[in-house]
Backbone as JSON Lines, residues from 0, in Angstrom:
{"i":0,"aa":"X","n":[0.76,-1.07,-0.1],"ca":[0.1,-0.11,0.03],"c":[0.94,1.48,0.1]}
{"i":1,"aa":"X","n":[0.4,2.18,-0.64],"ca":[1.44,3.35,-1.04],"c":[0.86,4.59,0.07]}
{"i":2,"aa":"X","n":[1.38,4.55,0.98],"ca":[0.72,5.69,2.17],"c":[0.97,7.0,1.36]}
{"i":3,"aa":"X","n":[1.95,7.12,0.94],"ca":[2.28,8.83,0.49],"c":[0.93,9.28,-0.52]}
{"i":4,"aa":"X","n":[0.76,8.29,-1.19],"ca":[-0.38,8.82,-1.97],"c":[-1.73,9.19,-1.15]}
{"i":5,"aa":"X","n":[-1.83,8.18,-0.2],"ca":[-2.92,7.77,0.73],"c":[-3.17,9.47,1.62]}
{"i":6,"aa":"X","n":[-1.9,9.73,2.16],"ca":[-1.82,11.33,2.86],"c":[-2.11,12.31,1.96]}
{"i":7,"aa":"X","n":[-1.63,12.08,0.6],"ca":[-2.03,13.48,-0.12],"c":[-3.62,13.65,-0.78]}
{"i":8,"aa":"X","n":[-4.25,12.29,-0.56],"ca":[-5.79,12.11,-1.01],"c":[-6.4,12.84,0.36]}
{"i":9,"aa":"X","n":[-6.09,12.69,1.61],"ca":[-6.73,13.17,2.64],"c":[-6.85,14.29,2.74]}
{"i":10,"aa":"X","n":[-7.9,14.85,3.38],"ca":[-8.73,15.98,3.7],"c":[-7.83,16.85,4.69]}
{"i":11,"aa":"X","n":[-7.26,17.97,4.28],"ca":[-6.63,18.72,5.35],"c":[-7.69,19.92,5.87]}
{"i":12,"aa":"X","n":[-7.22,19.98,6.92],"ca":[-8.62,20.99,7.96],"c":[-7.7,21.9,8.7]}
{"i":13,"aa":"X","n":[-8.25,23.05,9.13],"ca":[-7.89,23.89,10.17],"c":[-8.72,24.14,11.18]}
{"i":14,"aa":"X","n":[-8.13,23.98,12.45],"ca":[-9.31,24.15,13.49],"c":[-9.05,25.64,14.07]}
{"i":15,"aa":"X","n":[-9.85,26.37,14.93],"ca":[-9.88,27.51,15.19],"c":[-8.19,28.11,15.91]}
{"i":16,"aa":"X","n":[-7.9,26.79,16.63],"ca":[-6.23,26.88,17.38],"c":[-5.44,26.94,16.21]}
{"i":17,"aa":"X","n":[-5.47,26.27,15.22],"ca":[-4.47,26.53,14.27],"c":[-4.34,27.88,13.49]}
{"i":18,"aa":"X","n":[-5.29,28.79,13.5],"ca":[-5.23,29.97,13.05],"c":[-4.27,30.5,13.86]}
{"i":19,"aa":"X","n":[-4.51,30.79,15.27],"ca":[-4.38,31.3,16.42],"c":[-2.65,31.11,16.32]}
{"i":20,"aa":"X","n":[-2.39,29.52,16.35],"ca":[-0.98,29.25,16.34],"c":[-0.13,29.82,15.13]}
{"i":21,"aa":"X","n":[-1.21,29.79,13.89],"ca":[-0.34,30.41,13.1],"c":[-0.02,32.12,12.93]}
{"i":22,"aa":"X","n":[-1.04,32.5,13.74],"ca":[-0.99,34.23,13.89],"c":[-1.63,34.66,12.39]}
{"i":23,"aa":"X","n":[-2.69,33.96,12.28],"ca":[-3.84,34.5,11.11],"c":[-4.88,35.14,11.55]}
{"i":24,"aa":"X","n":[-5.2,35.12,12.87],"ca":[-6.07,35.78,13.41],"c":[-6.16,35.66,15.09]}
{"i":25,"aa":"X","n":[-6.57,36.72,15.71],"ca":[-6.15,36.89,17.11],"c":[-7.53,36.62,18.22]}
{"i":26,"aa":"X","n":[-8.23,36.55,17.55],"ca":[-10.04,36.51,18.43],"c":[-10.82,35.91,17.37]}
{"i":27,"aa":"X","n":[-11.92,35.33,18.0],"ca":[-13.48,34.56,17.72],"c":[-14.15,35.77,17.11]}
{"i":28,"aa":"X","n":[-13.94,36.98,17.39],"ca":[-14.67,38.15,16.96],"c":[-14.51,38.33,15.68]}
{"i":29,"aa":"X","n":[-13.15,38.54,15.25],"ca":[-12.65,38.62,13.88],"c":[-12.93,37.8,13.06]}
{"i":30,"aa":"X","n":[-12.73,36.28,13.37],"ca":[-13.26,35.44,12.48],"c":[-14.66,35.45,12.54]}
{"i":31,"aa":"X","n":[-16.18,35.72,13.09],"ca":[-17.24,36.1,12.96],"c":[-17.35,37.05,12.13]}
{"i":32,"aa":"X","n":[-16.5,38.28,12.39],"ca":[-16.79,39.24,11.28],"c":[-16.44,38.94,9.72]}
{"i":33,"aa":"X","n":[-15.51,37.86,9.72],"ca":[-15.19,37.58,8.49],"c":[-15.9,36.51,7.87]}
{"i":34,"aa":"X","n":[-16.77,35.9,8.64],"ca":[-17.47,34.92,8.16],"c":[-18.99,35.9,7.56]}
{"i":35,"aa":"X","n":[-19.43,36.73,8.4],"ca":[-20.42,37.62,8.09],"c":[-20.27,38.89,6.96]}
{"i":36,"aa":"X","n":[-19.07,38.94,6.1],"ca":[-18.7,39.77,5.26],"c":[-19.62,39.56,4.06]}
{"i":37,"aa":"X","n":[-20.33,40.5,3.59],"ca":[-21.26,40.19,2.48],"c":[-20.25,39.96,1.23]}
{"i":38,"aa":"X","n":[-19.3,40.74,1.07],"ca":[-18.5,40.7,0.05],"c":[-17.34,39.49,0.27]}
{"i":39,"aa":"X","n":[-17.54,38.16,-0.55],"ca":[-16.55,37.12,-0.28],"c":[-16.29,37.06,1.01]}
{"i":40,"aa":"X","n":[-17.34,36.31,1.65],"ca":[-17.22,35.72,2.87],"c":[-16.25,34.66,3.43]}
{"i":41,"aa":"X","n":[-15.67,34.59,4.75],"ca":[-14.74,33.6,4.88],"c":[-15.78,32.29,4.71]}
{"i":42,"aa":"X","n":[-14.66,31.03,4.43],"ca":[-15.58,29.98,4.18],"c":[-16.19,29.21,5.2]}
{"i":43,"aa":"X","n":[-17.34,28.62,4.87],"ca":[-18.18,28.02,6.3],"c":[-17.34,26.78,6.5]}
{"i":44,"aa":"X","n":[-17.46,26.7,7.92],"ca":[-16.81,25.59,8.65],"c":[-17.63,24.12,8.23]}
{"i":45,"aa":"X","n":[-16.68,23.28,8.79],"ca":[-17.53,21.77,8.86],"c":[-17.77,21.41,10.09]}
{"i":46,"aa":"X","n":[-18.75,21.07,10.21],"ca":[-19.05,20.43,11.33],"c":[-18.76,19.38,11.82]}
{"i":47,"aa":"X","n":[-17.48,18.89,12.92],"ca":[-17.35,17.44,13.18],"c":[-18.1,17.12,14.23]}
{"i":48,"aa":"X","n":[-18.57,17.63,15.42],"ca":[-19.36,17.09,16.44],"c":[-20.37,18.38,16.84]}
{"i":49,"aa":"X","n":[-20.91,18.02,18.28],"ca":[-21.89,18.82,18.91],"c":[-21.17,20.33,19.2]}
{"i":50,"aa":"X","n":[-19.57,20.29,19.54],"ca":[-18.86,21.38,19.86],"c":[-17.63,21.52,19.07]}
{"i":51,"aa":"X","n":[-17.59,21.23,17.97],"ca":[-16.01,21.08,17.18],"c":[-16.53,21.2,15.81]}
{"i":52,"aa":"X","n":[-15.45,22.57,14.88],"ca":[-15.97,22.96,13.39],"c":[-14.32,23.02,12.96]}
{"i":53,"aa":"X","n":[-14.34,22.58,11.8],"ca":[-12.63,22.87,11.2],"c":[-13.1,23.74,9.97]}
{"i":54,"aa":"X","n":[-12.21,23.93,9.22],"ca":[-12.24,24.19,7.69],"c":[-11.6,23.63,7.03]}
{"i":55,"aa":"X","n":[-11.77,23.48,5.52],"ca":[-10.95,22.92,4.36],"c":[-9.72,23.9,4.46]}
{"i":56,"aa":"X","n":[-8.59,23.34,4.6],"ca":[-7.39,23.97,4.27],"c":[-7.44,24.86,3.33]}
{"i":57,"aa":"X","n":[-7.81,24.19,1.81],"ca":[-7.84,24.66,0.64],"c":[-8.9,25.76,0.22]}
{"i":58,"aa":"X","n":[-9.98,25.82,0.89],"ca":[-10.94,26.9,0.88],"c":[-9.91,28.15,1.69]}
{"i":59,"aa":"X","n":[-9.36,27.65,3.03],"ca":[-8.88,28.88,3.65],"c":[-7.7,29.9,2.82]}
{"i":60,"aa":"X","n":[-7.27,28.58,1.91],"ca":[-5.81,29.5,1.53],"c":[-6.3,30.38,0.27]}
{"i":61,"aa":"X","n":[-7.52,29.88,-0.31],"ca":[-7.95,30.49,-1.58],"c":[-8.43,32.0,-1.19]}
{"i":62,"aa":"X","n":[-9.07,31.91,0.26],"ca":[-9.92,33.04,0.63],"c":[-8.43,34.05,0.85]}
{"i":63,"aa":"X","n":[-7.65,33.68,1.49],"ca":[-6.35,34.44,1.44],"c":[-5.65,35.08,0.56]}
{"i":64,"aa":"X","n":[-5.7,34.26,-0.3],"ca":[-5.43,34.54,-1.88],"c":[-5.81,35.59,-2.52]}
{"i":65,"aa":"X","n":[-7.57,35.4,-2.47],"ca":[-8.54,36.32,-2.93],"c":[-8.2,37.84,-2.25]}
{"i":66,"aa":"X","n":[-8.02,37.43,-1.04],"ca":[-8.3,38.6,-0.24],"c":[-6.65,39.48,-0.31]}
{"i":67,"aa":"X","n":[-5.26,38.67,-0.47],"ca":[-4.34,39.43,-0.77],"c":[-4.7,40.13,-2.21]}
{"i":68,"aa":"X","n":[-4.85,39.56,-3.38],"ca":[-5.0,40.07,-4.22],"c":[-6.02,40.92,-4.68]}
{"i":69,"aa":"X","n":[-6.96,41.0,-3.63],"ca":[-8.05,42.33,-3.77],"c":[-7.21,43.77,-2.92]}
{"i":70,"aa":"X","n":[-6.14,43.25,-1.87],"ca":[-5.72,44.59,-1.33],"c":[-4.58,44.94,-2.39]}
{"i":71,"aa":"X","n":[-4.08,44.42,-2.68],"ca":[-3.04,44.58,-4.27],"c":[-3.6,45.78,-4.91]}
{"i":72,"aa":"X","n":[-5.25,45.55,-5.41],"ca":[-5.63,46.22,-6.32],"c":[-6.44,47.43,-5.6]}
{"i":73,"aa":"X","n":[-6.13,47.22,-4.12],"ca":[-6.77,48.78,-3.29],"c":[-8.11,48.52,-3.2]}
{"i":74,"aa":"X","n":[-8.74,47.28,-3.06],"ca":[-9.82,47.08,-2.49],"c":[-9.77,45.96,-1.06]}
{"i":75,"aa":"X","n":[-10.16,46.38,-0.64],"ca":[-10.14,45.21,0.9],"c":[-11.16,44.8,1.29]}
């Protein structure tokens, strides 16, 4: 069994603590505000259980890339 291929096929997810550890966000209020944006809201979370959510890493990376591109164009 090729475990490398399996590792790359797995869904990579981020939890709130991952955002904090990577210094992408400082508090839950900011995250909530990003999710409530009218234009290009932050990706919706995946519910893992009654008190546990996560986000697809690829969705979050794409969102940050769009925001970075928008800020270069003068739109934030």
